[in-house]
All heavy atoms as a GROMACS GRO file, in nm:
protein
  637
    1VAL      N    1   8.214  11.481  10.378
    1VAL     CA    2   8.358  11.488  10.363
    1VAL      C    3   8.420  11.424  10.487
    1VAL      O    4   8.376  11.446  10.599
    1VAL     CB    5   8.407  11.633  10.351
    1VAL    CG1    6   8.556  11.646  10.346
    1VAL    CG2    7   8.346  11.701  10.226
    2LEU      N    8   8.524  11.344  10.460
    2LEU     CA    9   8.598  11.279  10.569
    2LEU      C   10   8.697  11.381  10.622
    2LEU      O   11   8.776  11.434  10.545
    2LEU     CB   12   8.666  11.154  10.523
    2LEU     CG   13   8.737  11.072  10.631
    2LEU    CD1   14   8.635  11.014  10.730
    2LEU    CD2   15   8.817  10.959  10.566
    3ILE      N   16   8.695  11.410  10.750
    3ILE     CA   17   8.787  11.504  10.812
    3ILE      C   18   8.863  11.438  10.926
    3ILE      O   19   8.824  11.328  10.974
    3ILE     CB   20   8.718  11.628  10.866
    3ILE    CG1   21   8.625  11.597  10.984
    3ILE    CG2   22   8.646  11.707  10.754
    3ILE    CD1   23   8.579  11.717  11.063
    4SER      N   24   8.970  11.498  10.966
    4SER     CA   25   9.039  11.454  11.086
    4SER      C   26   8.986  11.542  11.203
    4SER      O   27   8.971  11.664  11.188
    4SER     CB   28   9.187  11.482  11.074
    4SER     OG   29   9.250  11.466  11.200
    5GLN      N   30   8.952  11.479  11.313
    5GLN     CA   31   8.898  11.555  11.429
    5GLN      C   32   9.004  11.622  11.508
    5GLN      O   33   8.977  11.695  11.602
    5GLN     CB   34   8.824  11.460  11.524
    5GLN     CG   35   8.689  11.418  11.470
    5GLN     CD   36   8.611  11.345  11.578
    5GLN    OE1   37   8.664  11.297  11.678
    5GLN    NE2   38   8.479  11.339  11.560
    6TYR      N   39   9.134  11.602  11.468
    6TYR     CA   40   9.243  11.658  11.544
    6TYR      C   41   9.236  11.807  11.566
    6TYR      O   42   9.254  11.859  11.676
    6TYR     CB   43   9.376  11.619  11.482
    6TYR     CG   44   9.497  11.660  11.564
    6TYR    CD1   45   9.528  11.593  11.680
    6TYR    CD2   46   9.570  11.774  11.526
    6TYR    CE1   47   9.634  11.636  11.757
    6TYR    CE2   48   9.676  11.815  11.604
    6TYR     CZ   49   9.710  11.744  11.717
    6TYR     OH   50   9.814  11.787  11.794
    7ARG      N   51   9.204  11.884  11.462
    7ARG     CA   52   9.202  12.028  11.473
    7ARG      C   53   9.082  12.081  11.550
    7ARG      O   54   9.083  12.193  11.601
    7ARG     CB   55   9.206  12.091  11.333
    7ARG     CG   56   9.331  12.054  11.255
    7ARG     CD   57   9.340  12.126  11.125
    7ARG     NE   58   9.392  12.263  11.138
    7ARG     CZ   59   9.515  12.295  11.156
    7ARG    NH1   60   9.610  12.199  11.156
    7ARG    NH2   61   9.556  12.418  11.162
    8ILE      N   62   8.978  11.996  11.568
    8ILE     CA   63   8.861  12.037  11.646
    8ILE      C   64   8.870  11.987  11.791
    8ILE      O   65   8.858  12.063  11.890
    8ILE     CB   66   8.733  11.990  11.585
    8ILE    CG1   67   8.717  12.045  11.444
    8ILE    CG2   68   8.610  12.026  11.668
    8ILE    CD1   69   8.598  11.991  11.369
    9TYR      N   70   8.889  11.856  11.804
    9TYR     CA   71   8.881  11.790  11.934
    9TYR      C   72   9.012  11.737  11.989
    9TYR      O   73   9.018  11.686  12.098
    9TYR     CB   74   8.780  11.675  11.928
    9TYR     CG   75   8.644  11.713  11.879
    9TYR    CD1   76   8.596  11.670  11.759
    9TYR    CD2   77   8.564  11.800  11.953
    9TYR    CE1   78   8.474  11.706  11.715
    9TYR    CE2   79   8.438  11.835  11.910
    9TYR     CZ   80   8.392  11.788  11.787
    9TYR     OH   81   8.269  11.826  11.745
   10GLY      N   82   9.118  11.740  11.907
   10GLY     CA   83   9.250  11.688  11.951
   10GLY      C   84   9.260  11.539  11.934
   10GLY      O   85   9.357  11.479  11.977
   11ASP      N   86   9.160  11.474  11.873
   11ASP     CA   87   9.160  11.334  11.854
   11ASP      C   88   9.206  11.300  11.709
   11ASP      O   89   9.158  11.362  11.614
   11ASP     CB   90   9.018  11.273  11.871
   11ASP     CG   91   8.966  11.295  12.011
   11ASP    OD1   92   9.048  11.293  12.105
   11ASP    OD2   93   8.845  11.311  12.024
   12LYS      N   94   9.298  11.206  11.697
   12LYS     CA   95   9.347  11.170  11.565
   12LYS      C   96   9.263  11.059  11.506
   12LYS      O   97   9.311  10.945  11.487
   12LYS     CB   98   9.495  11.129  11.569
   12LYS     CG   99   9.583  11.245  11.602
   12LYS     CD  100   9.730  11.206  11.601
   12LYS     CE  101   9.818  11.326  11.632
   12LYS     NZ  102   9.958  11.295  11.626
   13ILE      N  103   9.138  11.084  11.484
   13ILE     CA  104   9.046  10.986  11.427
   13ILE      C  105   8.970  11.045  11.310
   13ILE      O  106   8.939  11.171  11.310
   13ILE     CB  107   8.950  10.930  11.533
   13ILE    CG1  108   8.871  11.041  11.599
   13ILE    CG2  109   9.020  10.844  11.633
   13ILE    CD1  110   8.766  10.990  11.700
   14PRO      N  111   8.935  10.966  11.210
   14PRO     CA  112   8.857  11.019  11.099
   14PRO      C  113   8.712  11.038  11.140
   14PRO      O  114   8.660  10.972  11.229
   14PRO     CB  115   8.871  10.914  10.992
   14PRO     CG  116   8.898  10.788  11.067
   14PRO     CD  117   8.974  10.830  11.192
   15HIS      N  118   8.646  11.130  11.071
   15HIS     CA  119   8.510  11.166  11.110
   15HIS      C  120   8.439  11.225  10.985
   15HIS      O  121   8.492  11.303  10.913
   15HIS     CB  122   8.512  11.271  11.223
   15HIS     CG  123   8.378  11.319  11.266
   15HIS    ND1  124   8.285  11.236  11.319
   15HIS    CD2  125   8.326  11.443  11.261
   15HIS    CE1  126   8.177  11.310  11.351
   15HIS    NE2  127   8.202  11.432  11.315
   16TRP      N  128   8.316  11.177  10.961
   16TRP     CA  129   8.241  11.229  10.846
   16TRP      C  130   8.153  11.348  10.889
   16TRP      O  131   8.090  11.343  10.997
   16TRP     CB  132   8.147  11.118  10.793
   16TRP     CG  133   8.218  11.010  10.722
   16TRP    CD1  134   8.254  10.888  10.768
   16TRP    CD2  135   8.260  11.015  10.584
   16TRP    NE1  136   8.317  10.816  10.670
   16TRP    CE2  137   8.323  10.892  10.554
   16TRP    CE3  138   8.255  11.112  10.484
   16TRP    CZ2  139   8.379  10.865  10.432
   16TRP    CZ3  140   8.309  11.083  10.359
   16TRP    CH2  141   8.373  10.960  10.336
   17VAL      N  142   8.154  11.449  10.808
   17VAL     CA  143   8.063  11.563  10.827
   17VAL      C  144   7.993  11.593  10.693
   17VAL      O  145   8.044  11.552  10.585
   17VAL     CB  146   8.139  11.693  10.873
   17VAL    CG1  147   8.199  11.676  11.009
   17VAL    CG2  148   8.247  11.735  10.775
   18VAL      N  149   7.883  11.664  10.699
   18VAL     CA  150   7.807  11.703  10.579
   18VAL      C  151   7.838  11.851  10.554
   18VAL      O  152   7.818  11.936  10.642
   18VAL     CB  153   7.658  11.683  10.599
   18VAL    CG1  154   7.582  11.738  10.477
   18VAL    CG2  155   7.628  11.535  10.619
   19VAL      N  156   7.890  11.883  10.436
   19VAL     CA  157   7.910  12.023  10.398
   19VAL      C  158   7.776  12.076  10.354
   19VAL      O  159   7.716  12.028  10.256
   19VAL     CB  160   8.016  12.037  10.289
   19VAL    CG1  161   8.027  12.181  10.240
   19VAL    CG2  162   8.151  11.988  10.334
   20SER      N  163   7.726  12.180  10.426
   20SER     CA  164   7.595  12.234  10.394
   20SER      C  165   7.604  12.365  10.321
   20SER      O  166   7.502  12.418  10.279
   20SER     CB  167   7.516  12.250  10.525
   20SER     OG  168   7.584  12.329  10.617
   21GLY      N  169   7.722  12.418  10.301
   21GLY     CA  170   7.739  12.542  10.226
   21GLY      C  171   7.880  12.600  10.244
   21GLY      O  172   7.959  12.547  10.321
   22PHE      N  173   7.906  12.706  10.170
   22PHE     CA  174   8.036  12.773  10.184
   22PHE      C  175   8.020  12.913  10.127
   22PHE      O  176   7.930  12.945  10.052
   22PHE     CB  177   8.149  12.697  10.117
   22PHE     CG  178   8.129  12.677   9.970
   22PHE    CD1  179   8.173  12.768   9.876
   22PHE    CD2  180   8.061  12.566   9.923
   22PHE    CE1  181   8.157  12.748   9.741
   22PHE    CE2  182   8.044  12.544   9.788
   22PHE     CZ  183   8.087  12.637   9.697
   23ASP      N  184   8.110  13.003  10.170
   23ASP     CA  185   8.120  13.138  10.116
   23ASP      C  186   8.268  13.174  10.106
   23ASP      O  187   8.354  13.085  10.114
   23ASP     CB  188   8.040  13.238  10.200
   23ASP     CG  189   8.081  13.249  10.349
   23ASP    OD1  190   8.200  13.220  10.378
   23ASP    OD2  191   8.001  13.285  10.430
   24ASP      N  192   8.300  13.300  10.094
   24ASP     CA  193   8.440  13.341  10.074
   24ASP      C  194   8.528  13.304  10.195
   24ASP      O  195   8.648  13.283  10.180
   24ASP     CB  196   8.449  13.490  10.050
   24ASP     CG  197   8.394  13.528   9.913
   24ASP    OD1  198   8.381  13.440   9.824
   24ASP    OD2  199   8.362  13.650   9.896
   25ARG      N  200   8.470  13.305  10.315
   25ARG     CA  201   8.550  13.284  10.436
   25ARG      C  202   8.535  13.148  10.502
   25ARG      O  203   8.625  13.098  10.569
   25ARG     CB  204   8.518  13.390  10.541
   25ARG     CG  205   8.563  13.532  10.497
   25ARG     CD  206   8.548  13.634  10.607
   25ARG     NE  207   8.628  13.595  10.723
   25ARG     CZ  208   8.600  13.625  10.849
   25ARG    NH1  209   8.487  13.692  10.877
   25ARG    NH2  210   8.674  13.586  10.946
   26PHE      N  211   8.416  13.093  10.492
   26PHE     CA  212   8.383  12.972  10.574
   26PHE      C  213   8.329  12.861  10.486
   26PHE      O  214   8.269  12.878  10.382
   26PHE     CB  215   8.274  13.005  10.675
   26PHE     CG  216   8.316  13.107  10.779
   26PHE    CD1  217   8.276  13.238  10.768
   26PHE    CD2  218   8.397  13.069  10.884
   26PHE    CE1  219   8.315  13.332  10.861
   26PHE    CE2  220   8.437  13.163  10.978
   26PHE     CZ  221   8.395  13.293  10.971
   27VAL      N  222   8.353  12.736  10.538
   27VAL     CA  223   8.280  12.619  10.494
   27VAL      C  224   8.185  12.585  10.611
   27VAL      O  225   8.226  12.586  10.727
   27VAL     CB  226   8.377  12.500  10.469
   27VAL    CG1  227   8.298  12.375  10.440
   27VAL    CG2  228   8.473  12.536  10.356
   28TYR      N  229   8.061  12.559  10.580
   28TYR     CA  230   7.961  12.532  10.684
   28TYR      C  231   7.932  12.384  10.682
   28TYR      O  232   7.905  12.326  10.576
   28TYR     CB  233   7.835  12.612  10.655
   28TYR     CG  234   7.856  12.761  10.659
   28TYR    CD1  235   7.886  12.828  10.541
   28TYR    CD2  236   7.849  12.831  10.778
   28TYR    CE1  237   7.912  12.965  10.543
   28TYR    CE2  238   7.874  12.965  10.780
   28TYR     CZ  239   7.904  13.032  10.664
   28TYR     OH  240   7.930  13.168  10.668
   29VAL      N  241   7.946  12.319  10.797
   29VAL     CA  242   7.927  12.173  10.807
   29VAL      C  243   7.821  12.142  10.908
   29VAL      O  244   7.800  12.215  11.006
   29VAL     CB  245   8.058  12.101  10.842
   29VAL    CG1  246   8.167  12.128  10.738
   29VAL    CG2  247   8.107  12.134  10.980
   30SER      N  248   7.751  12.034  10.886
   30SER     CA  249   7.663  11.973  10.986
   30SER      C  250   7.738  11.854  11.045
   30SER      O  251   7.790  11.769  10.972
   30SER     CB  252   7.533  11.927  10.922
   30SER     OG  253   7.461  12.040  10.876
   31ASP      N  254   7.752  11.856  11.176
   31ASP     CA  255   7.831  11.758  11.246
   31ASP      C  256   7.754  11.700  11.361
   31ASP      O  257   7.738  11.759  11.466
   31ASP     CB  258   7.958  11.825  11.299
   31ASP     CG  259   8.056  11.728  11.366
   31ASP    OD1  260   8.019  11.609  11.381
   31ASP    OD2  261   8.162  11.773  11.408
   32PRO      N  262   7.694  11.582  11.338
   32PRO     CA  263   7.610  11.523  11.443
   32PRO      C  264   7.685  11.485  11.569
   32PRO      O  265   7.627  11.463  11.674
   32PRO     CB  266   7.556  11.399  11.376
   32PRO     CG  267   7.651  11.365  11.270
   32PRO     CD  268   7.707  11.499  11.222
   33ASP      N  269   7.818  11.488  11.571
   33ASP     CA  270   7.896  11.448  11.686
   33ASP      C  271   7.930  11.566  11.778
   33ASP      O  272   7.988  11.548  11.883
   33ASP     CB  273   8.027  11.383  11.635
   33ASP     CG  274   8.099  11.307  11.744
   33ASP    OD1  275   8.031  11.252  11.832
   33ASP    OD2  276   8.221  11.304  11.741
   34ILE      N  277   7.893  11.687  11.742
   34ILE     CA  278   7.936  11.804  11.813
   34ILE      C  279   7.875  11.818  11.954
   34ILE      O  280   7.933  11.874  12.043
   34ILE     CB  281   7.909  11.934  11.735
   34ILE    CG1  282   7.994  12.050  11.788
   34ILE    CG2  283   7.764  11.970  11.738
   34ILE    CD1  284   7.995  12.169  11.697
   35GLY      N  285   7.760  11.756  11.978
   35GLY     CA  286   7.689  11.776  12.102
   35GLY      C  287   7.738  11.704  12.225
   35GLY      O  288   7.701  11.736  12.336
   36GLU      N  289   7.824  11.605  12.208
   36GLU     CA  290   7.862  11.523  12.325
   36GLU      C  291   7.936  11.606  12.431
   36GLU      O  292   7.919  11.578  12.548
   36GLU     CB  293   7.946  11.409  12.278
   36GLU     CG  294   7.869  11.307  12.197
   36GLU     CD  295   7.954  11.191  12.153
   36GLU    OE1  296   8.068  11.178  12.200
   36GLU    OE2  297   7.908  11.112  12.070
   37ASP      N  298   8.017  11.702  12.394
   37ASP     CA  299   8.096  11.775  12.492
   37ASP      C  300   8.042  11.914  12.521
   37ASP      O  301   8.099  11.988  12.602
   37ASP     CB  302   8.241  11.786  12.444
   37ASP     CG  303   8.314  11.653  12.435
   37ASP    OD1  304   8.273  11.562  12.512
   37ASP    OD2  305   8.398  11.637  12.354
   38HIS      N  306   7.934  11.951  12.454
   38HIS     CA  307   7.877  12.085  12.473
   38HIS      C  308   7.746  12.076  12.548
   38HIS      O  309   7.653  12.010  12.507
   38HIS     CB  310   7.853  12.150  12.336
   38HIS     CG  311   7.981  12.172  12.259
   38HIS    ND1  312   8.044  12.070  12.191
   38HIS    CD2  313   8.057  12.280  12.241
   38HIS    CE1  314   8.153  12.117  12.133
   38HIS    NE2  315   8.163  12.244  12.163
   39GLU      N  316   7.741  12.141  12.661
   39GLU     CA  317   7.618  12.141  12.745
   39GLU      C  318   7.570  12.286  12.762
   39GLU      O  319   7.656  12.370  12.780
   39GLU     CB  320   7.647  12.078  12.878
   39GLU     CG  321   7.686  11.929  12.871
   39GLU     CD  322   7.577  11.840  12.825
   39GLU    OE1  323   7.457  11.875  12.844
   39GLU    OE2  324   7.607  11.734  12.769
   40PRO      N  325   7.448  12.319  12.760
   40PRO     CA  326   7.341  12.231  12.713
   40PRO      C  327   7.345  12.220  12.561
   40PRO      O  328   7.391  12.309  12.491
   40PRO     CB  329   7.213  12.300  12.759
   40PRO     CG  330   7.252  12.445  12.763
   40PRO     CD  331   7.398  12.445  12.799
   41PHE      N  332   7.294  12.113  12.508
   41PHE     CA  333   7.299  12.079  12.364
   41PHE      C  334   7.159  12.083  12.304
   41PHE      O  335   7.066  12.028  12.365
   41PHE     CB  336   7.361  11.944  12.347
   41PHE     CG  337   7.352  11.896  12.203
   41PHE    CD1  338   7.432  11.954  12.104
   41PHE    CD2  339   7.268  11.794  12.166
   41PHE    CE1  340   7.424  11.910  11.974
   41PHE    CE2  341   7.264  11.748  12.036
   41PHE     CZ  342   7.342  11.805  11.940
   42THR      N  343   7.145  12.148  12.194
   42THR     CA  344   7.023  12.143  12.117
   42THR      C  345   7.058  12.092  11.980
   42THR      O  346   7.172  12.100  11.936
   42THR     CB  347   6.952  12.282  12.102
   42THR    OG1  348   7.040  12.365  12.024
   42THR    CG2  349   6.926  12.342  12.238
   43GLY      N  350   6.962  12.033  11.910
   43GLY     CA  351   6.984  11.980  11.776
   43GLY      C  352   7.044  12.079  11.677
   43GLY      O  353   7.122  12.044  11.590
   44SER      N  354   7.010  12.208  11.696
   44SER     CA  355   7.062  12.308  11.603
   44SER      C  356   7.206  12.344  11.623
   44SER      O  357   7.270  12.408  11.540
   44SER     CB  358   6.975  12.434  11.614
   44SER     OG  359   6.984  12.492  11.736
   45ASP      N  360   7.267  12.298  11.734
   45ASP     CA  361   7.410  12.328  11.762
   45ASP      C  362   7.501  12.259  11.658
   45ASP      O  363   7.614  12.305  11.642
   45ASP     CB  364   7.449  12.274  11.901
   45ASP     CG  365   7.387  12.353  12.015
   45ASP    OD1  366   7.345  12.467  11.989
   45ASP    OD2  367   7.382  12.302  12.125
   46CYS      N  368   7.450  12.155  11.595
   46CYS     CA  369   7.538  12.084  11.500
   46CYS      C  370   7.513  12.121  11.355
   46CYS      O  371   7.575  12.067  11.265
   46CYS     CB  372   7.521  11.935  11.516
   46CYS     SG  373   7.357  11.873  11.478
   47LEU      N  374   7.425  12.218  11.330
   47LEU     CA  375   7.389  12.256  11.193
   47LEU      C  376   7.466  12.382  11.149
   47LEU      O  377   7.474  12.478  11.219
   47LEU     CB  378   7.239  12.282  11.181
   47LEU     CG  379   7.147  12.163  11.218
   47LEU    CD1  380   7.002  12.205  11.213
   47LEU    CD2  381   7.174  12.045  11.127
   48SER      N  382   7.516  12.377  11.031
   48SER     CA  383   7.585  12.492  10.966
   48SER      C  384   7.693  12.552  11.057
   48SER      O  385   7.700  12.671  11.075
   48SER     CB  386   7.483  12.596  10.924
   48SER     OG  387   7.399  12.544  10.822
   49VAL      N  388   7.781  12.466  11.109
   49VAL     CA  389   7.888  12.515  11.191
   49VAL      C  390   7.994  12.575  11.101
   49VAL      O  391   8.043  12.510  11.006
   49VAL     CB  392   7.950  12.395  11.271
   49VAL    CG1  393   8.072  12.439  11.352
   49VAL    CG2  394   7.847  12.329  11.358
   50PRO      N  395   8.031  12.704  11.122
   50PRO     CA  396   8.127  12.767  11.034
   50PRO      C  397   8.270  12.726  11.068
   50PRO      O  398   8.311  12.728  11.185
   50PRO     CB  399   8.106  12.916  11.059
   50PRO     CG  400   8.051  12.925  11.197
   50PRO     CD  401   7.975  12.799  11.220
   51ILE      N  402   8.346  12.690  10.963
   51ILE     CA  403   8.489  12.658  10.982
   51ILE      C  404   8.564  12.739  10.876
   51ILE      O  405   8.522  12.740  10.756
   51ILE     CB  406   8.514  12.507  10.960
   51ILE    CG1  407   8.435  12.424  11.061
   51ILE    CG2  408   8.663  12.480  10.968
   51ILE    CD1  409   8.441  12.273  11.034
   52LEU      N  410   8.667  12.810  10.916
   52LEU     CA  411   8.744  12.889  10.820
   52LEU      C  412   8.789  12.798  10.706
   52LEU      O  413   8.831  12.686  10.732
   52LEU     CB  414   8.862  12.955  10.887
   52LEU     CG  415   8.829  13.072  10.982
   52LEU    CD1  416   8.956  13.109  11.060
   52LEU    CD2  417   8.779  13.188  10.902
   53ARG      N  418   8.783  12.847  10.584
   53ARG     CA  419   8.819  12.764  10.470
   53ARG      C  420   8.959  12.706  10.479
   53ARG      O  421   8.982  12.592  10.449
   53ARG     CB  422   8.802  12.845  10.341
   53ARG     CG  423   8.655  12.870  10.310
   53ARG     CD  424   8.646  12.943  10.177
   53ARG     NE  425   8.659  12.845  10.067
   53ARG     CZ  426   8.592  12.847   9.955
   53ARG    NH1  427   8.504  12.950   9.933
   53ARG    NH2  428   8.611  12.761   9.863
   54HIS      N  429   9.056  12.789  10.523
   54HIS     CA  430   9.189  12.737  10.538
   54HIS      C  431   9.196  12.622  10.637
   54HIS      O  432   9.264  12.521  10.614
   54HIS     CB  433   9.286  12.854  10.582
   54HIS     CG  434   9.423  12.808  10.612
   54HIS    ND1  435   9.511  12.766  10.518
   54HIS    CD2  436   9.484  12.789  10.732
   54HIS    CE1  437   9.624  12.729  10.575
   54HIS    NE2  438   9.610  12.740  10.705
   55GLU      N  439   9.125  12.638  10.748
   55GLU     CA  440   9.124  12.532  10.851
   55GLU      C  441   9.057  12.404  10.793
   55GLU      O  442   9.102  12.292  10.816
   55GLU     CB  443   9.050  12.575  10.976
   55GLU     CG  444   9.128  12.673  11.057
   55GLU     CD  445   9.252  12.609  11.120
   55GLU    OE1  446   9.245  12.497  11.172
   55GLU    OE2  447   9.355  12.673  11.116
   56PHE      N  448   8.947  12.423  10.721
   56PHE     CA  449   8.876  12.308  10.663
   56PHE      C  450   8.967  12.236  10.561
   56PHE      O  451   8.970  12.112  10.558
   56PHE     CB  452   8.747  12.351  10.594
   56PHE     CG  453   8.667  12.238  10.548
   56PHE    CD1  454   8.587  12.162  10.635
   56PHE    CD2  455   8.674  12.197  10.415
   56PHE    CE1  456   8.513  12.055  10.592
   56PHE    CE2  457   8.600  12.089  10.369
   56PHE     CZ  458   8.521  12.018  10.459
   57ASP      N  459   9.042  12.310  10.481
   57ASP     CA  460   9.134  12.248  10.389
   57ASP      C  461   9.236  12.158  10.460
   57ASP      O  462   9.270  12.051  10.412
   57ASP     CB  463   9.209  12.352  10.307
   57ASP     CG  464   9.123  12.422  10.204
   57ASP    OD1  465   9.010  12.367  10.173
   57ASP    OD2  466   9.159  12.526  10.152
   58LEU      N  467   9.282  12.203  10.579
   58LEU     CA  468   9.377  12.123  10.655
   58LEU      C  469   9.306  12.002  10.718
   58LEU      O  470   9.360  11.894  10.728
   58LEU     CB  471   9.443  12.209  10.761
   58LEU     CG  472   9.532  12.323  10.713
   58LEU    CD1  473   9.574  12.412  10.829
   58LEU    CD2  474   9.652  12.266  10.637
   59MET      N  475   9.185  12.024  10.762
   59MET     CA  476   9.107  11.914  10.829
   59MET      C  477   9.064  11.807  10.731
   59MET      O  478   9.050  11.690  10.767
   59MET     CB  479   8.984  11.972  10.890
   59MET     CG  480   9.009  12.064  11.009
   59MET     SD  481   8.866  12.158  11.058
   59MET     CE  482   8.746  12.035  11.091
   60ALA      N  483   9.048  11.840  10.604
   60ALA     CA  484   8.994  11.746  10.506
   60ALA      C  485   9.103  11.659  10.448
   60ALA      O  486   9.084  11.598  10.340
   60ALA     CB  487   8.922  11.826  10.394
   61ARG      N  488   9.217  11.653  10.510
   61ARG     CA  489   9.324  11.564  10.472
   61ARG      C  490   9.354  11.478  10.595
   61ARG      O  491   9.370  11.528  10.706
   61ARG     CB  492   9.446  11.640  10.433
   61ARG     CG  493   9.429  11.714  10.302
   61ARG     CD  494   9.540  11.814  10.276
   61ARG     NE  495   9.534  11.874  10.146
   61ARG     CZ  496   9.450  11.965  10.110
   61ARG    NH1  497   9.359  12.009  10.190
   61ARG    NH2  498   9.452  12.015   9.987
   62TYR      N  499   9.364  11.347  10.575
   62TYR     CA  500   9.377  11.261  10.690
   62TYR      C  501   9.508  11.175  10.681
   62TYR      O  502   9.537  11.118  10.578
   62TYR     CB  503   9.257  11.165  10.698
   62TYR     CG  504   9.257  11.084  10.828
   62TYR    CD1  505   9.226  11.141  10.947
   62TYR    CD2  506   9.300  10.952  10.824
   62TYR    CE1  507   9.229  11.068  11.063
   62TYR    CE2  508   9.306  10.880  10.940
   62TYR     CZ  509   9.270  10.938  11.061
   62TYR     OH  510   9.276  10.866  11.176
   63GLY      N  511   9.581  11.172  10.788
   63GLY     CA  512   9.695  11.088  10.801
   63GLY      C  513   9.817  11.145  10.736
   63GLY      O  514   9.820  11.254  10.676
   64ARG      N  515   9.926  11.070  10.742
   64ARG     CA  516  10.056  11.113  10.684
   64ARG      C  517  10.047  11.127  10.533
   64ARG      O  518  10.113  11.211  10.476
   64ARG     CB  519  10.164  11.011  10.718
   64ARG     CG  520  10.211  11.018  10.857
   64ARG     CD  521  10.332  10.932  10.878
   64ARG     NE  522  10.376  10.942  11.012
   64ARG     CZ  523  10.390  10.837  11.095
   64ARG    NH1  524  10.362  10.716  11.056
   64ARG    NH2  525  10.429  10.859  11.219
   65ASP      N  526   9.966  11.045  10.473
   65ASP     CA  527   9.952  11.050  10.326
   65ASP      C  528   9.853  11.160  10.282
   65ASP      O  529   9.833  11.174  10.160
   65ASP     CB  530   9.910  10.915  10.271
   65ASP     CG  531  10.017  10.808  10.291
   65ASP    OD1  532  10.136  10.846  10.296
   65ASP    OD2  533   9.978  10.690  10.302
   66LYS      N  534   9.794  11.228  10.375
   66LYS     CA  535   9.695  11.332  10.348
   66LYS      C  536   9.583  11.283  10.254
   66LYS      O  537   9.550  11.346  10.155
   66LYS     CB  538   9.763  11.456  10.293
   66LYS     CG  539   9.870  11.512  10.391
   66LYS     CD  540   9.922  11.644  10.340
   66LYS     CE  541  10.032  11.700  10.417
   66LYS     NZ  542  10.030  11.720  10.552
   67LEU      N  543   9.526  11.169  10.292
   67LEU     CA  544   9.418  11.112  10.215
   67LEU      C  545   9.292  11.199  10.220
   67LEU      O  546   9.269  11.268  10.323
   67LEU     CB  547   9.385  10.974  10.269
   67LEU     CG  548   9.496  10.874  10.266
   67LEU    CD1  549   9.455  10.743  10.337
   67LEU    CD2  550   9.536  10.841  10.125
   68GLN      N  551   9.218  11.199  10.112
   68GLN     CA  552   9.092  11.277  10.107
   68GLN      C  553   8.980  11.189  10.060
   68GLN      O  554   8.999  11.103   9.973
   68GLN     CB  555   9.108  11.394  10.011
   68GLN     CG  556   9.209  11.499  10.058
   68GLN     CD  557   9.221  11.611   9.958
   68GLN    OE1  558   9.270  11.586   9.848
   68GLN    NE2  559   9.177  11.729   9.994
   69ALA      N  560   8.861  11.208  10.115
   69ALA     CA  561   8.744  11.134  10.071
   69ALA      C  562   8.621  11.222  10.083
   69ALA      O  563   8.606  11.295  10.178
   69ALA     CB  564   8.729  11.008  10.156
   70ALA      N  565   8.530  11.205   9.988
   70ALA     CA  566   8.406  11.280   9.987
   70ALA      C  567   8.300  11.196   9.913
   70ALA      O  568   8.333  11.121   9.822
   70ALA     CB  569   8.422  11.417   9.925
   71VAL      N  570   8.176  11.212   9.958
   71VAL     CA  571   8.063  11.151   9.886
   71VAL      C  572   7.979  11.266   9.836
   71VAL      O  573   7.938  11.352   9.915
   71VAL     CB  574   7.983  11.060   9.981
   71VAL    CG1  575   7.859  11.005   9.911
   71VAL    CG2  576   8.067  10.948  10.034
   72PHE      N  577   7.953  11.266   9.708
   72PHE     CA  578   7.871  11.372   9.644
   72PHE      C  579   7.733  11.314   9.614
   72PHE      O  580   7.720  11.208   9.559
   72PHE     CB  581   7.934  11.423   9.516
   72PHE     CG  582   8.063  11.497   9.539
   72PHE    CD1  583   8.184  11.430   9.542
   72PHE    CD2  584   8.062  11.633   9.557
   72PHE    CE1  585   8.303  11.494   9.565
   72PHE    CE2  586   8.177  11.701   9.576
   72PHE     CZ  587   8.300  11.632   9.586
   73ILE      N  588   7.628  11.391   9.654
   73ILE     CA  589   7.494  11.349   9.633
   73ILE      C  590   7.424  11.456   9.545
   73ILE      O  591   7.426  11.572   9.575
   73ILE     CB  592   7.416  11.338   9.770
   73ILE    CG1  593   7.487  11.232   9.856
   73ILE    CG2  594   7.271  11.302   9.743
   73ILE    CD1  595   7.433  11.222   9.993
   74ASP      N  596   7.366  11.405   9.438
   74ASP     CA  597   7.294  11.492   9.345
   74ASP      C  598   7.142  11.476   9.370
   74ASP      O  599   7.094  11.364   9.384
   74ASP     CB  600   7.325  11.447   9.201
   74ASP     CG  601   7.272  11.542   9.096
   74ASP    OD1  602   7.195  11.635   9.129
   74ASP    OD2  603   7.308  11.523   8.979
   75LYS      N  604   7.075  11.586   9.382
   75LYS     CA  605   6.934  11.578   9.416
   75LYS      C  606   6.842  11.566   9.293
   75LYS      O  607   6.722  11.581   9.302
   75LYS     CB  608   6.890  11.693   9.504
   75LYS     CG  609   6.908  11.832   9.444
   75LYS     CD  610   6.863  11.933   9.548
   75LYS     CE  611   6.881  12.072   9.492
   75LYS     NZ  612   6.830  12.173   9.586
   76LYS      N  613   6.895  11.535   9.177
   76LYS     CA  614   6.811  11.512   9.058
   76LYS      C  615   6.738  11.382   9.077
   76LYS      O  616   6.791  11.280   9.112
   76LYS     CB  617   6.902  11.501   8.934
   76LYS     CG  618   6.964  11.629   8.888
   76LYS     CD  619   7.046  11.607   8.765
   76LYS     CE  620   7.118  11.732   8.730
   76LYS     NZ  621   7.205  11.709   8.609
   77ALA      N  622   6.608  11.390   9.045
   77ALA     CA  623   6.526  11.267   9.053
   77ALA      C  624   6.548  11.184   8.928
   77ALA      O  625   6.566  11.238   8.819
   77ALA     CB  626   6.380  11.308   9.067
   78ARG      N  627   6.545  11.055   8.944
   78ARG     CA  628   6.563  10.967   8.828
   78ARG      C  629   6.438  10.888   8.800
   78ARG      O  630   6.370  10.843   8.877
   78ARG     CB  631   6.682  10.872   8.854
   78ARG     CG  632   6.806  10.950   8.859
   78ARG     CD  633   6.928  10.860   8.858
   78ARG     NE  634   7.045  10.943   8.867
   78ARG     CZ  635   7.141  10.948   8.781
   78ARG    NH1  636   7.134  10.877   8.673
   78ARG    NH2  637   7.246  11.025   8.798
   0.00000   0.00000   0.00000
């Protein structure tokens, strides 16, 4: 899902994250960019990061036109 980093990092730039799950309160994302400002960093720091659903809904709209983009992957073998 394409998100705006503004609500996380204060940067008004688009950023791709992988939605790895969700429940009633949170959307869980894998964000490979999370480690740059967090020390010490381990690979697991970027996996299943919980974001409140309301916040994610706001983040998943980009720019004045509130554009949205997502890539869906189906794991069915062909």
